[in-house]
N, C-alpha and C positions, 0 to 999 in steps of 0.2 A: 484512285478514289480513296478518300479518307474514311476510315472505319468509324462506325457509330460507337458511342459510349456504352449504350445498353443493348444487350442481346435479347433480353426478355423483360416485359413489364406486365404486372398483374395487379388488379385492384383488390386489395385485402379488406378494406373497410371504407365505407362512404357515408358521410352525413352532409347536410347542407353546408356548402362552402368549405368543406374539409374532406381530404381524401388521404388514405394510406395506400401506398403502392409498393409492392415487392419488386425487386429488380435483380437481374443478373448481368454481369459484364465479363468479357474475356480479358480485359485490360486492367492494369493497375491504374486507378484514377485518384487524383488528389481530391478528397472529399470536400475540403474547404473551398477549393477552386470551383468544384461542381455546384456546391450550395450557392456560392457567389454568382455563378452564371445564371442559375435558375431564378435567383431572387431578382434579377434585373428585368425579367419579363413583367410587362405592365399588369398582367392578370394575377401575378403571384404576390400575395401579401405577406406570406411567411413560409419558410421552408426549413426542414430539419432532415438530415440524412444520417441514418444509423448504419455504419459500415458492418457492425457485428451481426445485426439481424437482417441486413440487406433490405432496408425499407426506407421509403421517402414519405414524410408526412408534410402535406401541402395545405395551406390555407389559400383559397383562391377567390376570384371575383369575375363575373361577366364572361364566363367561358364554360363550354360543355366538357364533360369528362372525356369524351372521345378526342376532343381537340387537345386536351392536356396530354393525353397519351401520345398523340401525334407529335406535339411539340417536343416532348421528351425523347421520343424515338429518333427525332431528326438531329439531336445534339451530336456533334462530331468531336472526336478527340482534339482536333485542331482548334475547335471553338474554345475548349477549356484552356488550352495553352495560351491563346490570344486574349482571352477575357481578363486575365490578370492584368492589372494596371501596368502598362508597358513602362510608363515613366517611373512608377514606384519600383518595379522590378529592376530597371536600369540603375536607379539611384542606390538601391540596397545591395544589389548583387554584381553588377557589371562595372559601373563607373569607377568604384574604388580600385579595381584591378586594371581597368582599361587605360586610365590616364598614365600611370607609370609605365605600363607595357608599351603604349604608343611612343612615349618619350624615349624609352630604351631602344626601340626600333628605329626612331627617326634620327637620333643624335649623331650616329656615325656618318650620316649622309648630309648633314646640314653644314652650311658655311660656318666658319669659326665664330663669326660675330653673333650667330643665332644659338649656338650650343648652350651658352650660359643662360640666356633668358628661358629657353625651353626646359632646361634642367631645373631651373628655379621654379618654374610653373608646375613641374611634376613633383618636386620634392618639398615645396613650402609647407604642406600640411604636417609632415613628420617633423620638420624643423620648428614650426610653431608649437607643435605638441611638446617637443623637448623643452621649449622655452617656458611653456605653461607649467610643466612638471617641476622645472627648476625653481620657479617662483613659489609654487605651492608646496612641494615636498623636498626641495633641495636636489642634490645629485641622485639620479635614479638611472635605471637601464634605458628609459626613454630619452633621457638627456644624453647619455653616452652614444646612443644610436644617432641622434640628431647631430652631435659633434662629428661623428664618423662621416656622415654625409657632407657636412660643411667642409671638413678637411679635404675630401675628395674633390669638391667643387673648387676650393681654393687652389688645389694642385692642378686644376684643369683636367682631372681624370674623370671626365663626364660619364664614361662607360661604367666606372666603378660606382659613382654616385647614384646613377639611375638603376644599376643592377641591385645595389644595396636597398634602395628605396622600394623597388618592385618586390624583392624578396621579403622585406618587412611587411608590405601590404598583403602579400600572399599568405605569409605566416599568420598575420593577425586575422585575416579572413577565415583561414582554416581553424585557427584556435577558437574564434567566436562561434563557428559552426559546431565544433565539438562541444564547447561549453553549452551552447543552446540546445544541442541534442541531449546532453545529460539533464538539463532542466526540463525539456519537453518529455523525456522518459518519465520523470517523476510526475509531471503535470498530467500525463495520460491517465493517471489514477484518480484524477479529479472527478467531481460529481458531474453527470451529464446535464446539459441545458434543457430542462423540462419546463415547458411553458404552460401546457394545458393537460388536464387529467379527467378521465371519465369517472363520475361518481354516481352511485345509485341513490336516488331520492324518490320517495313515494312510488316505488316499484318501476321507476323509469331511469334510463341512463342519461345523465346530463353532463355536458362538457363544461368544466369550470377551470378558472386559471389556477396555476400551481399555488399562488399566494393565498387563495381562498380556502385551501385544505385545512382541516382541523382534526384533532384527535376525536375518534369515534365515527368519522366518515367511513362509508363502505366504498372503497376504491375498486374500479373494474380495470383489469389488465387483460389485454387481448394480444394475439400473436403479433410480434414485432415491437411491442411496447417496452419501454424502459420503466421498471417499477419505480414509482415516485416516493414511496414511503416505506417505513418499517412497520410490520404488523403481522397478524395471524390470518391465515387463509380460512375463510368460513364457508366457502362453496366453490365448486368446480374443480377441474383438474388441469394441470399444465406441465410442460417441460420448460424449465428455466435455466438459462445459461448464467451460472454464478462465477464464471472464471475471473471477472473483474474484481470480485471480492474474496474468493476463496482459492483461486488458481485451479479449481477443478475443471478438467477439460470437457467432460461429458455433461450434458444438461441433466438437471436434477428434477425428479418428479415432485410436484407440489400438489397437495390435496388438503382437505379439511383438517385443521389443527396444526399444519406445518407453518414454519416461520418464513415470511417473505422479507427480503432485504432490498432496500433502495439501491438503485444503480445496477441491479441485475436485469437481464433481458429475457422476456417471455418468448420462447421459440415457437411453441405449439400450444393450442388450447386456450382456455379462458378461465380466470379465477376471480373471486370476490375476496377482497382483503379488508379486514377491520384495521383501520389506521391507528397505530399506537405511538409512533414517533413521526412527526411531520416537520418539513422545513429544516431549520437549523438543528433540530434535535435528531434528525435521521443520520444513519451511519455514514452516508456518502458526504453529507455536508460537514460532519465532524472531521472526516478524513481530508476533505478539501482544505479546511482551515489548518490542519496539522501539516499538510504538504506545503502550503504556501509559506509557513514558518520555517519548514525544514530547508527550503531553497536558500534561505539567507543564513542558515546556521553554519558555524565553523567549529571544526575540531581543534583540539590542542596541537595535534600534529600539523594541521594546516597553518595555524597561527605561528608555530615555531618555524615552519618552512619559509613563510613570508618574511619573518624576522631575519632568518639566515640570509635570504636573498638580498635584503637591504644591507646587511652587514658586509656582504661580499662585493658590493658596488665600489667601495673605496679600494679594495684589492685590485680590481680592474683598472681603476683610475691611477693607482700607484704604479702598476706595471706599465701602463701607457706612458706615464711620466718618466719612468726608468728607461724605457725604449727610446724616448726622444732625447733624453740627456746623453745616453750612450751612443746613439747613432745619428741623431738629427734627421731621422727618416720619418716624415709625416705619413707616408704610406703604411709603415709598420704601426704607427700610432692608430691610424684609422682601422687597421685590421684588429688591433687589440680591443678597441672600443666595440667591435662587433660581437665579441665573445663575452657574454655575461650569463649569469645563472638565473636571472629573475623570472622570465616567462615560464620555464619548465617547472621551477620550484613552486611558484605561486599558483599556477593553474592546474598542474597534474593532480595535486592532492585533492582539491575540491571536486574535480571531475571524477576521480576514483570513488570518492565517498558517495557522490550523488548517483553514480552508476550502480553502486552496491545497494543504496537505499531503494532505488527502483527495483532491483532484483529481489530485494527482501519483500517489497510490496507484492510482486508477482508470486513470490513463494508463500505469501500468506501472513506477512507481518509488516505493520507500519511503524517505522523507526522515526521518532519525532525530531531527531537532530543528528548531525554528523558526529557530535561529541559522544552521543550514546553508543554509536557503532564502535567507536574507539574504546569506550569503557567496557563493552561486552567482550572485546578481544582480550583485555587485560584481566577480566574477572577470573578468580580462582575458586570461588565458593558459590554454590547455588542453593537457594532455600525455596522449597515448594510448600505452599499450603496444600493440604490433602484434598478436601472436598471441592469438587468442580475443577480440580487441576490435575492431580494424579488420578483421581477418580473422575468418572464422566460427568457427575452431577445429575445423572439420570437414574432414577430408581428402577430396580427390577425386583420382581417377586422372587423371594428366596425360599419361602415355606408357607404352607397353609395349614391351620389347625382347625379341625372340625370338632366342635364342643357338643354336638348333638349327634348321636349314633345313627339317626335316620337320614343324615345328610353326609354326602361324600365331599372330599376336598374340591373336586371339579364342579360340583353343584354350588358350593359356596362361592367359588371363583366366578361361575357363570352368573349367579345372582348379583354379586357386587358389580361385575362388568356391565350387566344389562342396565343398571341404574347410573353407574359412573360414566358411561360413554357420553353423556350429555354435559359433562363437566370438564373444562379445560384446566387441569391442575396436574402437577407431576405425579402425585399419588394415583389420581384417577387414570392418567395415561399409562402408568405401570400396570395397573390392574387390567385395563382394556387390552393392552399389548400382550399380557400373559394369556388372556382368554382367547385372543386371535390365534396364538400359536398352539392352542390346545385342540386336538382333533375331536374330542368327544364333548366339548363344552356346548351348552345350549343357550338359547335366549329366553329370558323370562319376560312375559308380558306384564306391564305394570302401569300404574296410573301416572299422571303428570308428576314430574320430579320437583320437589321443593328444595331450594338451596338455602342453607342456614350459614351465613357468612362466617368464616373462620372456625366453623364447627363441623359441618358435614352436609349430608343430603338425606332426604327421606321420601318414600313413595309407598304405594300399596300393591302387594302381589296376592292374588286370591283373597282380597278383602282383609289381608293382614299387613300391619305396618312394618316396613323395613327401614331401619335407620343405620346409616353408615358414616363413620367419622372418628373423631377423637374419643378418648376414654371419658373426658369431662362431659362431652356432648351426650354420650350414651348413659353414663352412670348418674350424672347430676341432673341433666335436663330431661332425660327420657326414663330415668329410674330403672335402668337395666342392671341387674346384679352381676358382679364380677368375681364372686367368691371361688368359683370352680376353675378359674384361669390364672390365678396369681403366680403360680410356679412357672408357667409358660411365659407369661409377660416378663417376669424378672429375668428369666434366662435370656430372652431375646433382647431386652434392653441392655443387659450386660455386654452383649455383643455389638451394641451400638446400632441395632437395626431400627427401622421405622415401622410402627405398627398401625394397622387399620382394623377397626373393630366393626363387626357386622351383627346387628341385633335384628331378631325376627319374632314378631308376636310377643314382645316384652321380654325375650330371653336373649342371652348372648349366644349367637349361633356359631360364630367362628372368628378367628384372628388371622389376618394376612400379614406376614412379615416381609419387609422389603429392605434392600440394602443398595448402597451406592456402588456401582460397578467400578472396578479398577480399569483404567483405560488399557486397551489391548496393546498399545505401543509404548506404554509408560516405561517399562523395563528397557526396551530398545533405545528410548530417548536418553535414559540415564546412562546406559552403557556407552552410547555415542558421546555424550558430554564428557565422560571421563577420559576418552581418547583425545578430546579437544582441549585439554588443559585444566579442566575442573578437578580440583584436588579433593573437595569434600561436598557431598550431597546431603542436605538436611531436610527433614520433613517436619512440619508443624501442623498440629491438629487439636481440635477440641474434643476428639473422641477419647474413649477409654484406652488404657494401656494395652489390653489384649488385642484389640482391633488394630491399633497403631503398630504394634510389634509385628503382627501378621503381615501387614502391607510392607513394612520396612524390610523384612526378611525376603518377601516375594520379589521386591524390586531391586534389591541390592543397595539400599540406602545406608549411608555411613552412620547417621545419627538421627534420632527423632525426639520430639518433645510432644507430650500429650496433655489432654485436659486443660488447654490453654484458653485464656480470655484474649480479646483483641489487643489489649495493651501489652500482654505478655509477648505476643509475636513481634511487636515493634521493639520491645526491650531486647529480645534475642538478636535482632538485626543490628541494633546499636552496639551490643556487646561484641558481635563478630567484627564490626568495623573498627571498634576500639583496639582489636587485636591485630589490626593492619591488613585484614582480609578485604578483597574486592568482591562485593556481594551483589549477586543477582537475586531478586525475589520474584517468584511467580505466583500469582493469586487471582481470584476472581470475585470475591465478595465485598460487600460494603465494609466489613470489618478488616479487610486487607488493605484499605486505602492508606492508613498510616504507615504500614510496613512497605508498601510500594513506594511511597514518598521518601522514606528513610533510607532505603537501600541505594547503592551506587547506580543500579539499573533496576527499575521496576517493570515487570512484564505482566500485562493483564490479559486474561483469556477472552476469547471472542464473546462468550455469553456472560461476561462479567457485568457487575453492576456499573451503572454510569459513573459513579464517583470513583470506582476502581480504575476505569478506563481513562478518566481525566487525570488521576494521580499518577498513572503509569507513564514511563518513558517509551515503552514499546507496547503496541496493542496488536494482538493476534487477530487476523481477519478471517480465520477459519478455526473451527473447533478441533484442533489437532495439536496435541502437546509436542509432537516431533518437530514442529516448526521452531521451537526453542532451540533445538540442536542445530537446525539448518542455519538460523541466524548467528549462532555462535561460530559455526564453521565459516560462514560468509564474512563475519567480522574478522576472524583470524586471518583469512586469506586476503582480505582487503588491506589490512595493516601490513601484511607481507608484501603485497603489491606496491603499496606506498613506499615502503622501505627500499624495494628494488628500484623504483623510479628515482628515489632520492639519491641512492648510491650511483646509479647510472648517470644522472644529471651532473652530479659533482665530478665523477670520474671523467666523463667524456668532455665536459666543458672545461675542466682544468687542463686536459690534454690540448684542446683547441687553443686555449688561452696561452699556454706555454709555447706552442708552435708559432702562434701569431707574434708573441713577444720576441721570439728568436728570428723572426723574419721568414720563416718557412712558408707561411700561408699569406696570400694576398687578401685584401679586404673582401673581394668577391667570394673567394674560396671559403674564407672564414664565415661569411654570412650564410653561404649555402650549408655548410656543416652545422653551424649553430642552429639555424632555423629548422633544418631537417631533423636534428636531434629533438628539438622541442615538439615538433609535430609527431614524431615517433613515440615520444614519451606520453603525450596526450592521447594518442590512439590506443596505446597499451592500457592507459588508465580507464578508458571507456569500455574496454572489452569485458564481457560477462565472465563471471567466475564459475568454474565447474564445481558443483556440489555433489558429493557422493551420498546418495540416500541409503 
C-alpha cells in the first residue's frame, strides 16, 4: 500500500472560497510537484504551499471544506511522482542520457553494417554541437571533443566513440545539475510569491490583491502567513520566523513598535502592521532584484579562468598534431582531444562564487556580484562610520538630571515615559525602555497627548502642562527658562550626548541625557578582521574628539577622524585608494552613500537609509556588525578554494594530456579521467565553506 503524503491536516483559517490548512508529513515531498498536483483538481482555482510554516493556502470553488480535506488526505506519494509531466521529465532528464547509453550497449551485438548508423544516430548531437562552435567561436573544447568522436568512428572503433559520447553527455548532465543547484541556492533567497493579503478597513478584515497594497494600509498577518510588506507592528503579538532574512534560527517575538520585515513567516499569533514599504520598495523585492543580477555577474578570476581555458585549446590541438606526425596513430590523437581544460576552468569558478554568495545570504549579507566577493578577499583596509555601525544606532538613557529638589530622577523618568510611550521615535523609545527596566518607576495619568512635529510632545498632569522635547521647543515656543541648567547642558553636549528636556508648569524640571551604545560585538568584529588580513581599521565620525577617542581606544581602532562632514568621509576614502589601499567602507546613513560608492567595496547596515543600501555593494540582512567579519572570512576562503580548483585542474589535466600524448591512455580512459576530474572539481566548488564564529 502506497503511503499518503499528509499525516495530519488542520484548518487554520477559513473565509468564503479560501482556506488555510496546516499539515504534517513523514516524507520529504517536492513542494512544487505537490502544488502542481493539487492545482489540477477542478475545484482548485489557486494553491500555495509554504514548506517553512507547513501550511497550504487554497482558493476553491463548488466544494465543501470536508471534501477538500478528504481529497488532500487521499493524495499518495506515488501520485506526486506520476503527476510530473512524464514526457517533460523524459525529455529533460532521461532521454539525453538514455540515447547514448542504449547505443553503447547495443553496438557490440549489432551486425557490422548497422554499427555505424546506430553510432551516428547516438553521436550526431555532439558532432553538430562541435560544428556550431567551430563556426561561431573557432576551435574550442567542444570542437575537439567532436573531432575525437569522429576519429573513433572513422577508425571503426565504435565502442570508443559511443563511450566517449556517453561520458560527455553524463558529464554535461552532472555539470548542468551542479550549476543549476548553485543558481537555485541563490534563488531560494528570492521574494515569496504572495498574491493576496488581509487588510484592515473600517474595522473589518478584507482580502485584497498584493498589487492593491499601498503605504499606510494596516496589514493583518496570521499564523502561517508570509509577511508581505515592511512596516511597524501597531497591535497584537506574534512569533515570527526571520531566518530567511536574518539567519536567526529561533522565532522572534513581535509586538507594538517592533519592525516587521517582508518575506518573514508568522509562526504563532496575530499582528497588525502599518505598511511603510510595499511592493518593489519592500526588502524582499529589492533582494530579489539584486539576486537576479548576481546570477549573471562575473568575477575577474572567473573571466581570467575562461580566457586561460581558451588559450590552452591550441596547446591541446598542437599536441594532437605532434602525436599524429610522430606516430600516425589516430587513436592517440583521439585520446589527446579528450583531455582539455575548458569545462573545469570555466564552470568551477562561477559555481564556487555562487555557492559562497548563497552562503553569505544565509549568514546575513547580500553580496550584489561575484566581483565584490573577490574584492572583499583582496581588501586590506576597512573604514567604519561610527553612528549606527560601530554603535548600535539605538539610544539609551545614560543620566537624568533633576532640576527641582522636590522631584527624584525616577519620577522625572516616569513622567517622561508616561507621555512618550505614545510616540514612535528613537528618543521616546529610549525613555520608555529605561522606565520599563526601573523597578520603582510609576505611571502618571495624563490628558490626551499633543504631538508637535519635529519639536516634541505636551500633555497635562494634575492640570499642569508638561512639555517634552528640544531646547528650542521649550525655551522659544513654551518660554521655559534654561538659566539654571547651562553648565549641565554644556557638559553633556561636549560628550556628544543627545538631550531631552522636560518642562512642568512653566519650569525646566529635568534633563535626560542619552547616548548611542557601542555594539557589544564591535571589538570582537575588529579583532577578527585583523586576523583575516585587514591591516588598518579606521573610524570616521561627526562626533567630538573626546567621544571618538574613547571609542577608538575601547575597540582597538588604528586611526580615527572626527567632526567630519559627509564630503570629508568621501575625501578620506579617495585618499586611501590613491595610496594603493583596497578599501571596504561600512556605513548606514544617507550621508554615507558617497563613501559607499567611492570605496572598493561598500557595505550598508541592515537599518541603513535606502540610498545607502542602493549605493552599497553588500547589504547586511541583519543588524549584526559581526557579519562583516563573516563575509571577509568567506571571501578569503572562497578565493582560496578557487585557487585550489585552478591548480588541481591545471595539474591533473596536464598529466592526463601528457599521458594521452605518449599513448599511455586510450580515448575511453582519457575521457573517464578528464570528465571525472571535472565533476570532482565542480562538486568541491559547490561545497559550503566552514566559518569560525
